[in-house]
C-alpha positions in Angstrom: -4.4 -11.8 -14.4 -0.6 -11.4 -15.1 1.5 -12.5 -18.1 5.3 -13.0 -18.2 7.4 -13.7 -21.3 9.1 -17.1 -20.9 11.0 -18.0 -24.1 10.9 -18.3 -27.9 11.2 -21.9 -29.2 12.7 -22.9 -32.5 13.2 -26.4 -33.8 16.8 -27.2 -35.0 18.1 -29.9 -37.3 21.8 -29.7 -36.1 22.1 -28.8 -32.5 25.8 -28.2 -32.5 25.7 -25.9 -35.5 22.8 -24.0 -33.9 24.7 -23.7 -30.6 27.8 -22.4 -32.5 25.7 -19.8 -34.4 24.0 -18.4 -31.3 27.4 -18.4 -29.5 28.7 -16.2 -32.4 25.9 -13.7 -31.4 27.3 -13.8 -27.9 24.7 -16.0 -26.3 25.5 -18.7 -23.7 23.7 -22.0 -22.8 21.6 -21.4 -19.6 19.8 -24.7 -19.3 19.5 -28.1 -20.9 17.0 -30.8 -20.6 17.5 -34.3 -22.2 14.3 -36.3 -22.5 15.2 -40.0 -23.1 11.5 -41.1 -23.4 10.6 -38.4 -25.9 14.0 -38.5 -27.6 14.6 -34.8 -27.7 16.8 -32.1 -26.2 15.7 -28.7 -25.0 18.6 -26.3 -24.8 18.1 -22.7 -23.7 20.5 -19.9 -24.7 20.5 -16.3 -23.8 22.5 -13.1 -24.1 24.5 -12.2 -20.9 22.2 -10.2 -18.7 19.1 -11.4 -20.6 18.9 -14.8 -19.0 15.1 -14.3 -18.5 14.7 -14.0 -22.3 16.1 -17.2 -23.7 15.8 -18.9 -27.0 14.8 -22.6 -26.6 16.5 -24.8 -29.2 14.4 -28.0 -29.6 16.3 -30.9 -31.1 14.6 -34.1 -32.0 17.1 -36.9 -31.8 15.5 -38.9 -34.6 15.5 -36.0 -37.0 12.9 -33.6 -38.3 12.2 -34.0 -42.0 10.5 -30.5 -42.1 13.8 -28.8 -41.3 15.3 -26.6 -42.6 12.3 -24.9 -44.1 11.7 -21.2 -44.9 10.4 -20.6 -41.3 8.7 -17.4 -42.4 5.6 -18.5 -40.5 7.7 -17.9 -37.4 8.8 -14.4 -38.1 12.1 -13.6 -36.5 14.1 -13.2 -33.3 15.4 -9.7 -32.6 18.5 -8.7 -30.6 19.9 -5.2 -29.9 23.7 -4.8 -30.2 26.1 -2.1 -29.1 27.9 -2.1 -32.5 26.0 -3.6 -35.5 28.9 -3.2 -37.8 31.3 -5.1 -35.6 28.8 -7.9 -35.0 28.0 -8.3 -38.7 31.7 -8.4 -39.5 32.2 -11.0 -36.8 29.4 -13.1 -38.2 30.7 -12.7 -41.8 34.2 -13.7 -40.7 32.7 -16.9 -39.3 30.8 -17.8 -42.5 27.4 -16.3 -41.8 25.6 -14.7 -44.7 24.4 -11.1 -44.0 21.0 -11.3 -45.7 20.1 -7.7 -45.1 23.3 -5.6 -44.4 23.1 -2.7 -42.0 23.3 -0.1 -44.7 21.5 2.4 -42.5 23.7 1.7 -39.5 20.6 0.5 -37.7 19.2 -2.9 -38.8 20.5 -6.2 -40.3 19.1 -9.6 -40.8 20.9 -13.0 -40.8 19.6 -16.6 -40.7 20.5 -19.4 -38.4 21.6 -22.8 -39.7 17.9 -23.8 -39.5 16.8 -20.8 -41.5 15.4 -18.9 -38.6 15.5 -15.1 -39.4 17.4 -13.0 -36.8 17.0 -9.2 -36.7 20.0 -7.3 -35.4 19.3 -3.7 -34.2 21.8 -1.0 -33.3 21.4 0.3 -29.7 20.7 4.0 -29.5 21.2 6.2 -32.5 22.0 4.8 -36.0 25.7 4.5 -36.7 27.0 6.7 -39.6 26.8 4.8 -42.9 30.1 3.1 -43.8 31.5 0.7 -46.3 31.3 -2.2 -47.1 27.8 -2.0 -45.5 26.5 1.1 -47.3 26.7 -0.4 -50.8 26.2 -4.1 -49.9 23.2 -5.7 -51.6 20.7 -8.0 -49.9 21.4 -11.7 -50.2 18.5 -14.2 -50.3 15.6 -13.2 -48.2 15.2 -12.3 -44.6 
């Protein structure tokens, strides 16, 4: 018996806001499926080179009263980055709250517009501690 990872699915309330957020992370749309009968859109996004590990954004055209919720039952999505400080600065410059700053030069957490927790991990060794990250407090929960 074999097993292969396919994707992670998250429900989103505002498809365009979610696409914009994942694009800030550097991801691109890889596939889209519009289902007229079921009144939903499935949109797959992946980091370049990781097209076989997409995130499926499920958008219900008639809304979803349960969103956004805390989403802690889901856990988080995790992505490795070549420069955690540069990515966090890019996200902050575009209005994204850094919930858990990369004080250790290794790990940070942010949340998508639908409150999905995203873990960002530094590739390789931790970067040396630097400001403003080293003294930045947590914001909200992650």
